[in-house]
N, C-alpha and C positions, 0 to 999 in steps of 0.2 A: 783158462778154458783149454780143454784137451781137444786136438784136432788130429783126425787120421787122414794121411795123405798116401797116395800111391807114388812108388819110387822104383827104379831099376838099379840093381847092384851088378856090376860087371865082375868078371873073374878076380880082379885085383882088389876087390872090396870098395870100389868107389861108388858112392851113392848118388843118382841124379833123381831129383823129384820130377814128376810128369806133369806138374802144375806149378804156378808161382806160389810162394809162400811170403807174407808180409807179416814179420814179427818184429819185436824191438828187444835188444837185449840178448842175453845167453839163455838158453833153455836146455833141459835135458831131453833126450828123445830115445825111443826103443825102436829097434828095427827088428821085424819078423820076416824071415826068408820063406818064401812060399815055394811049393814044389813045381808049379808049372812055370814055364818060361813066359816072358812078356810077348804081348802081341807084337807082331811084326811091324804093324803101323806105328805104333807107339815108339818102338825101338828106332825105326827109321827117322821119326821126327825128332828124337833125341839127339841121334847122331848128326843131323844136319843144322840143329839149333844154333850151335856156335858160329857156323859159317854164315848162316842167314841173319844173325844177330847185327853183323856190321852193317847190313842194309837196313834193317828194321830200326836201329836206334839212330838213324841220321835225321837232323832237323827236316830236310826235305820230305821224309816219310811222315813225320808228326803233322806238316803242314798239308800234305796230300790227303790226310784221313781226318783232319780236324772237324771237318762238317759233320762227322758221324758221333761227335761226343755230344 
């Protein structure tokens, strides 16, 4: 199945997806560079993602939000 995902590419060519991707194994991908820059909110969210992930991925967080699953 072909999927289309939004991503942000920085000046060094690093690609960051704006949403999670769940696939198994290796896949080929095509990257299309658009002319307009990313929305500021999306860019800020991506920049803070790694620092917030340390808190999000703790067992205490899973327990605190388990009632919503």
